[in-house]
C-alpha positions in Angstrom: -14.4 5.0 -10.3 -16.5 2.0 -9.4 -17.0 0.5 -5.9 -14.3 -2.2 -6.4 -11.7 0.4 -7.5 -12.6 2.6 -4.5 -12.2 -0.2 -2.0 -8.9 -1.3 -3.6 -7.5 2.2 -3.4 -8.7 2.6 0.2 -6.9 -0.6 1.1 -3.7 0.5 -0.7 -3.8 3.9 1.2 -4.1 2.0 4.4 -1.2 -0.3 3.5 0.9 2.7 2.5 0.3 4.2 5.9 1.2 0.9 7.7 4.4 0.6 5.6 5.8 3.9 6.9 4.4 3.8 10.5 5.8 0.4 11.6 8.0 -2.5 10.9 5.4 -5.2 10.1 6.3 -7.4 7.2 5.0 -6.5 3.8 3.2 -9.9 3.7 1.5 -9.1 7.0 0.5 -5.7 5.8 -0.9 -7.1 2.5 -3.0 -9.5 4.5 -4.1 -6.9 7.1 -5.1 -4.6 4.3 -7.4 -7.2 2.8 -5.5 -8.5 -0.1 -5.9 -12.3 -0.7 -2.4 -12.8 -2.2 0.9 -11.0 -2.0 1.3 -11.0 -5.7 -1.9 -9.1 -6.2 -0.9 -6.6 -3.4 2.5 -6.0 -5.0 1.0 -5.6 -8.5 -1.7 -3.1 -7.4 0.7 -1.2 -5.1 3.1 -0.8 -8.0 0.3 0.4 -10.3 -0.9 3.1 -7.9 2.3 4.2 -6.3 4.7 3.5 -9.2 7.1 1.6 -6.9 7.1 -1.6 -4.8 5.9 -1.6 -1.2 9.5 -2.2 -0.1 10.7 0.9 -2.0 7.9 2.9 -0.7 8.7 1.9 2.9 12.4 3.0 2.5 11.6 6.4 0.9 8.4 7.3 2.9 5.3 9.2 1.8 6.8 12.7 1.9 9.5 11.7 -0.5 6.8 10.3 -2.8 4.4 13.2 -2.5 1.7 10.9 -1.2 -0.6 11.7 1.7 -1.1 9.2 4.4 -4.5 8.1 5.6 -4.1 9.3 9.2 
C-alpha cells in the first residue's frame, strides 16, 4: 500500500465513523473527510465498503463487520 492509498483509506474510515455517529449530510462528510468531490467520495467508499455511504449509514458498522475509527 502506498502513501496515497493509506491516506485515502484513513479518510474513508473517518467518514464511515461520521456516517454512523451523527446526522451530517453525506456531502458534508465527504468534504470534512478531505474528498474534493462527492463523486470521488462515493466511488471510493463503494470500492472499500461494497455499499454506498447512505446504505452504510442505515445499516451501521456492526451490521457490516467494519470497525469504527474511535
